[in-house]
C-alpha positions, 0 to 999 in steps of 0.5 A: 055601875056593875060588879061582875063575879065568875068565882061560881063559874059556870054561873056568873052574876052581874049586877046592876047598881042603879040604871045602866050606863052605855059603857056599863052595857058594853063591859056587860056584853064582853063579858057575856061574849067571853062566856060565850066564847068557853062553848060550854053551857053557863047560867046568868044571874042579873041581879038587878035589886035595889032600895027604894031609896037608891031608886028614888036617887036615880035620874034616868036618861030616858036617850040613855036608856034607849040606847043601852036597850038598842044595843042590847037587843042588836047584840042578843039578836047577832049572838042569839044561836050562840045564847041558845047553845050556851046559856043555860038561862037568865036568872033576875033578881028583882024587887021593885014595885012592878015584881010581878007584872015583871015575874009574867013577862020575863020568861016569854021577853027573854026567850024571844030576845035571847033564845034561852030560859029566863025567870024573875026571882026576889033572892040571889040564893033563889036564882042560884037553885034554879040555874043549879038545877037547869044543870042536871 
């Protein structure tokens, strides 16, 4: 399940609870398309933090994970020019065991796929501060 919070627009937040389904991803990408259609700069917080207990309970379907990845990458490829123009940055909130690995990989991965800045943070507050600093 995902929860989308637009109350602080132009900073928007998407919270991913457990593993994303294809339907969740379609909903998220439809919102992303809407934000791009406003033709103004915005920042995106992708909250992927989860408790270890939740993580242990999630039984991810490898085919679903692959379908989500394919859909996201294909959509990003089709919209990369608009994303580069209007998305200030993507801040990922993450607290998993491989945090340092993700922190290192995220900037290059996000730039390559989406064409905008990207960083990983351990809290929503840090992520928001970073995005606000990009607005200045």
